[in-house]
C-alpha positions as a Markdown table, in Angstrom:
| # | Residue | x | y | z |
|---|---|---|---|---|
| 1 | Met | 101.5 | 98.3 | 92.5 |
| 2 | Arg | 99.7 | 96.1 | 95.1 |
| 3 | Ala | 99.7 | 96.8 | 98.8 |
| 4 | Val | 98.3 | 95.8 | 102.1 |
| 5 | Phe | 97.9 | 98.2 | 105.0 |
| 6 | Asp | 98.1 | 96.8 | 108.5 |
| 7 | Thr | 95.1 | 97.5 | 110.7 |
| 8 | Asn | 96.7 | 100.3 | 112.6 |
| 9 | Ile | 97.4 | 102.1 | 109.4 |
| 10 | Leu | 93.7 | 101.8 | 108.4 |
| 11 | Val | 92.6 | 103.0 | 111.8 |
| 12 | Ser | 94.9 | 106.0 | 111.5 |
| 13 | Ala | 93.6 | 106.8 | 108.0 |
| 14 | Phe | 90.1 | 107.1 | 109.5 |
| 15 | Ala | 91.0 | 108.7 | 112.8 |
| 16 | Thr | 93.3 | 111.5 | 111.6 |
| 17 | Glu | 93.8 | 113.6 | 108.6 |
| 18 | Gly | 97.5 | 112.8 | 108.2 |
| 19 | Leu | 99.7 | 110.7 | 106.0 |
| 20 | Cys | 97.7 | 107.4 | 106.4 |
| 21 | Ala | 94.5 | 109.2 | 105.3 |
| 22 | Arg | 96.4 | 110.6 | 102.2 |
| 23 | Leu | 97.5 | 107.1 | 101.4 |
| 24 | Leu | 94.0 | 105.8 | 101.6 |
| 25 | Ile | 92.9 | 108.6 | 99.3 |
| 26 | Arg | 95.6 | 107.5 | 96.8 |
| 27 | Ala | 94.2 | 104.0 | 97.0 |
| 28 | Asn | 90.7 | 105.3 | 96.4 |
| 29 | Arg | 92.0 | 107.1 | 93.3 |
| 30 | Arg | 93.5 | 103.8 | 92.1 |
| 31 | Glu | 97.1 | 105.1 | 92.2 |
| 32 | Phe | 97.8 | 101.7 | 93.6 |
| 33 | Asp | 95.8 | 98.6 | 94.4 |
| 34 | Leu | 95.0 | 98.2 | 98.1 |
| 35 | Phe | 93.9 | 94.9 | 99.4 |
| 36 | Ile | 92.2 | 93.7 | 102.7 |
| 37 | Ser | 91.2 | 90.3 | 103.9 |
| 38 | Pro | 88.2 | 89.3 | 106.0 |
| 39 | Ala | 90.5 | 89.1 | 109.0 |
| 40 | Ile | 91.9 | 92.6 | 108.5 |
| 41 | Arg | 88.3 | 93.9 | 108.0 |
| 42 | Lys | 87.2 | 92.3 | 111.2 |
| 43 | Glu | 90.1 | 93.6 | 113.2 |
| 44 | Phe | 89.6 | 97.1 | 111.7 |
| 45 | Glu | 85.9 | 97.1 | 112.6 |
| 46 | Ser | 86.8 | 96.0 | 116.2 |
| 47 | Ala | 89.5 | 98.7 | 116.5 |
| 48 | Leu | 87.2 | 101.4 | 115.3 |
| 49 | Glu | 84.8 | 100.5 | 118.2 |
| 50 | Arg | 87.4 | 99.8 | 120.9 |
| 51 | Lys | 90.2 | 102.3 | 120.2 |
| 52 | Val | 88.4 | 105.2 | 118.4 |
| 53 | Gly | 84.9 | 104.9 | 120.0 |
| 54 | Leu | 82.9 | 105.1 | 116.8 |
| 55 | Ser | 79.2 | 104.4 | 116.8 |
| 56 | Pro | 77.8 | 101.5 | 114.9 |
| 57 | Glu | 76.6 | 103.9 | 112.1 |
| 58 | Glu | 80.1 | 105.5 | 111.9 |
| 59 | Ile | 81.7 | 102.1 | 111.7 |
| 60 | Arg | 79.3 | 101.1 | 108.8 |
| 61 | Glu | 80.3 | 104.3 | 107.0 |
| 62 | Ala | 84.0 | 103.7 | 107.5 |
| 63 | Leu | 83.6 | 100.1 | 106.2 |
| 64 | Leu | 81.8 | 101.3 | 103.1 |
| 65 | Leu | 84.6 | 103.8 | 102.4 |
| 66 | Leu | 87.2 | 101.1 | 103.0 |
| 67 | Glu | 85.5 | 98.8 | 100.6 |
| 68 | Glu | 85.4 | 101.5 | 98.0 |
| 69 | Ala | 89.2 | 102.0 | 98.2 |
| 70 | Ala | 90.3 | 98.3 | 98.7 |
| 71 | Lys | 89.7 | 95.0 | 97.1 |
| 72 | Thr | 89.1 | 91.9 | 99.3 |
| 73 | Val | 91.1 | 88.8 | 99.1 |
| 74 | Asp | 90.6 | 85.7 | 101.2 |
| 75 | Pro | 93.8 | 83.8 | 102.1 |
| 76 | Ala | 91.7 | 80.9 | 103.4 |
| 77 | Lys | 90.2 | 80.2 | 100.0 |
| 78 | Arg | 93.8 | 80.0 | 98.6 |
| 79 | Asn | 94.9 | 77.7 | 101.5 |
| 80 | Ile | 97.4 | 80.4 | 102.7 |
| 81 | Arg | 98.2 | 80.1 | 106.4 |
| 82 | Ile | 101.3 | 81.6 | 108.1 |
| 83 | Ile | 102.4 | 80.6 | 111.6 |
| 84 | Gly | 105.5 | 81.2 | 113.6 |
| 85 | Val | 106.8 | 84.2 | 111.7 |
| 86 | Cys | 105.7 | 87.1 | 114.0 |
| 87 | Arg | 105.5 | 87.3 | 117.8 |
| 88 | Asp | 102.0 | 88.9 | 117.6 |
| 89 | Glu | 99.6 | 86.3 | 116.1 |
| 90 | Pro | 97.3 | 88.9 | 114.4 |
| 91 | Asp | 100.3 | 90.1 | 112.3 |
| 92 | His | 100.1 | 86.8 | 110.5 |
| 93 | Ser | 96.8 | 87.8 | 108.9 |
| 94 | Ile | 98.6 | 90.8 | 107.3 |
| 95 | Leu | 101.3 | 88.5 | 105.8 |
| 96 | Glu | 98.6 | 86.0 | 104.6 |
| 97 | Ala | 96.6 | 88.8 | 102.9 |
| 98 | Ala | 99.8 | 90.1 | 101.2 |
| 99 | Leu | 100.6 | 86.6 | 99.9 |
| 100 | Ala | 97.1 | 86.0 | 98.7 |
| 101 | Cys | 97.0 | 89.2 | 96.6 |
| 102 | Arg | 100.6 | 89.0 | 95.5 |
| 103 | Ala | 101.3 | 92.3 | 97.1 |
| 104 | Glu | 104.6 | 94.1 | 96.5 |
| 105 | Phe | 104.3 | 96.1 | 99.8 |
| 106 | Ile | 103.0 | 95.9 | 103.3 |
| 107 | Ile | 102.6 | 99.3 | 104.9 |
| 108 | Thr | 102.8 | 99.3 | 108.7 |
| 109 | Gly | 104.1 | 101.0 | 111.8 |
| 110 | Asp | 104.4 | 97.8 | 113.7 |
| 111 | Arg | 108.0 | 97.2 | 114.7 |
| 112 | Asp | 107.7 | 93.4 | 114.6 |
| 113 | Leu | 106.6 | 93.5 | 110.9 |
| 114 | Leu | 109.1 | 96.3 | 110.1 |
| 115 | Asp | 112.0 | 94.3 | 111.6 |
| 116 | Leu | 111.3 | 91.6 | 108.9 |
| 117 | Lys | 112.0 | 94.2 | 106.2 |
| 118 | Glu | 110.8 | 91.7 | 103.6 |
| 119 | Phe | 108.6 | 88.6 | 103.6 |
| 120 | Arg | 108.8 | 86.3 | 100.5 |
| 121 | Lys | 109.8 | 89.2 | 98.3 |
| 122 | Ile | 107.1 | 91.6 | 99.7 |
| 123 | Arg | 108.7 | 94.8 | 101.0 |
| 124 | Ile | 107.6 | 95.9 | 104.5 |
| 125 | Val | 107.7 | 99.7 | 104.8 |
| 126 | Thr | 106.4 | 102.6 | 106.9 |
| 127 | Pro | 103.7 | 104.9 | 105.5 |
| 128 | Arg | 106.4 | 107.6 | 105.0 |
| 129 | Glu | 108.6 | 105.2 | 102.9 |
| 130 | Phe | 105.6 | 104.2 | 100.9 |
| 131 | Glu | 104.6 | 107.8 | 100.3 |
| 132 | Leu | 108.1 | 108.5 | 98.9 |
| 133 | Leu | 107.4 | 106.1 | 96.1 |
| 134 | Phe | 104.9 | 108.6 | 94.7 |
| 135 | Glu | 107.2 | 111.6 | 94.7 |
């Protein structure tokens, strides 16, 4: 099973010990294949600094942990570019990464993405809905 987490899910995984953190642990255990893109990594790094207030050293550690759990795919190298699907432009990078890695799931709490329900046969679900797949 292949999945892409949106940036807020990744931030939640590192900022709290809740469901998103458990899903990241599942990815690290290879219970499913988690993918990120350079754009997701960059937004994640920025969010850790701006929203969570982590130090540069803590951010480096978080990035190392993320890179252990996730594989990187670059949509630009595959000429994948999405425009005009979402109101929020950064959401397009999530869709692009999902297409580039042939994901089956996008995991998000973002209402704009969740309202799509599916994008080119990729299911868009909440962390709770994704977790239920493992029960």
